N, C-alpha and C positions, 0 to 999 in steps of 0.2 A: 956211842952211848945208846941213844934210843931212836926209834922210828915212829912217826905218826903217818899212817896211811890215810890219805885224803879220799882217794878213789882209785880206780884201776890205772889212772894216768898220772897221778901226782902223789908225792909223799914228801915228808919233811924229816931230814936226818939231823942229828946233832953230835957234836963232840964237846969237849970241855971249853971250847972257845967260840963256837959259832953254831948257827942254825943254817941248814942248807935245803933249799927247795929243789926238788928233782922231778923230772918228767920221764915217763917210761916211753922210750922209742924203740920198739922191738927191732931186732936185727932183720934187715931187709935183703941182705945178700943171699940169694937162693943157693949159691954154691957153698955157703958156709955151713958147717955142722951145727952152728948155733942159730940157724935161720928160725925166725919167729920167737926166739927167746927174749926175755926181758933185757933191756939195756937202759939203765937209769942214768940220765944226763943231768948235770948240774945246770940250773937256770939262774940261781941267785944264792948268795950267802950273806948273812947279816948276824950281828951280835945280839939283836933283839928280835924275839919271835914275832912281835907285833908287825915289824917291818916285812917279815916273810909273808905273813897273812895279808898285808896290804898288797904285796906283789902278786900273790895268788888271786886276790880279788880283782886287781887290775887286769890280769890275764883272762880270768873268767868273763869279765865284762867285755873284753875285746873279742871274745868268741861268740858273743850273742849275735843273732841275725839282725838285719836292719830293722829298727823299730822307731816309732815316733818317740819324741822326747819323754812324754808322759809314761809310756810303757817301759822305756829304758830306765827311767828313774825308779819305777816300780820294781823292776828286776834287780836293780842295784841294791835297793833296800832289802829285798828278799834274800839276796846273797849275803849281805852284811848281817842280817838277823840270823841266818843259818850258821854263819861262822861264830857269832856271839853265843848262840845257844849250844852248839856242838862242842866248841872249844873254850868257851868262857873268855874270849878275847875280843876287845873292841877294836874295830877297824874303821 
């Protein structure tokens, strides 16, 4: 059906039954003629898009560097607001 490009590493695809969160993991085999080309891998599939955005938020939070709790919570809030403003979805 449609694709929502989150950034160069993540996108959300859909069909008539589900939403699918995908991550781009370019081909690493240097002997392959497709070396360096996009390779979208499924990370999660859900029937509700809010659950996909929750998964994306969870992954983005896990990618943060080591922070003190106060800074971590500040970053979490910033990511949530970003998703809400950009996609009009509450996570």
